[in-house]
C-alpha positions as CSV (number, residue, x, y, z in Angstrom):
1,M,45.4,33.1,38.9
2,K,48.5,32.1,36.9
3,T,48.9,33.3,33.3
4,L,50.8,31.2,30.7
5,S,51.3,31.7,27.1
6,L,49.7,29.0,24.8
7,A,53.3,27.7,24.0
8,E,54.1,27.4,27.8
9,A,50.8,25.6,28.4
10,K,51.5,23.2,25.5
11,T,54.9,22.2,26.7
12,S,54.1,21.8,30.3
13,F,50.6,20.6,30.1
14,S,50.9,17.7,32.5
15,S,52.2,20.3,35.3
16,V,49.4,22.7,34.2
17,I,46.8,19.9,35.0
18,K,48.5,19.0,38.3
19,E,48.3,22.8,39.4
20,M,44.6,22.9,38.2
21,V,43.6,19.8,40.1
22,S,45.2,21.4,43.2
23,G,42.8,24.4,42.9
24,T,44.9,27.0,40.8
25,E,43.0,28.7,37.9
26,I,45.3,29.2,34.9
27,A,44.7,31.7,32.1
28,V,46.1,31.1,28.7
29,S,47.3,34.1,26.6
30,Y,47.9,34.1,22.9
31,G,49.3,36.4,20.3
32,K,51.5,39.5,20.2
33,R,49.3,41.4,22.6
34,K,49.2,38.2,24.8
35,E,45.5,38.6,25.3
36,T,43.8,36.0,27.5
37,V,41.9,33.6,25.3
38,A,41.1,30.8,27.8
39,V,40.9,30.0,31.5
40,I,41.4,26.4,32.8
41,V,39.5,25.9,36.1
42,P,39.1,22.9,38.2
43,Y,36.0,20.9,37.7
44,E,33.7,20.7,40.7
45,R,31.1,18.1,41.2
46,K,27.5,19.0,41.9
47,D,28.1,18.4,45.7
48,G,30.8,21.0,45.6
49,R,33.9,18.9,46.0
50,N,36.7,19.0,43.6
51,R,37.1,15.6,41.6
52,G,40.9,14.9,42.6
53,K,43.5,12.7,41.3
54,D,41.5,9.5,41.8
55,S,38.8,10.8,39.2
56,L,41.4,11.3,36.6
57,A,42.4,7.6,36.8
58,H,38.8,6.7,36.7
59,W,38.2,8.4,33.5
60,K,41.4,7.2,31.9
61,G,40.1,3.7,32.8
62,R,36.6,4.3,31.1
63,W,38.5,5.8,28.0
64,L,40.7,2.9,27.7
65,Q,37.7,0.4,28.1
66,N,35.7,2.2,25.5
67,S,38.6,2.4,23.0
68,R,39.1,-1.4,23.3
69,T,35.4,-2.2,22.7
70,T,35.1,0.3,19.7
71,S,38.3,-0.8,18.0
72,K,37.1,-4.4,17.2
């Protein structure tokens, strides 16, 4: 498991997501003591497979579709 500070995770969020999609768990630390406050893990479907990059495009498309219908 890789550990990043909150500031590092914020500034390189897209690369954090890319690593997470490939299967890496990422711990996020915060504060002077650098305590782990969160862990970002890959989402697994009920059938046990990782969702993968094509799923990210799917959800982005659904979000765009919903935002267009609600903004009218």
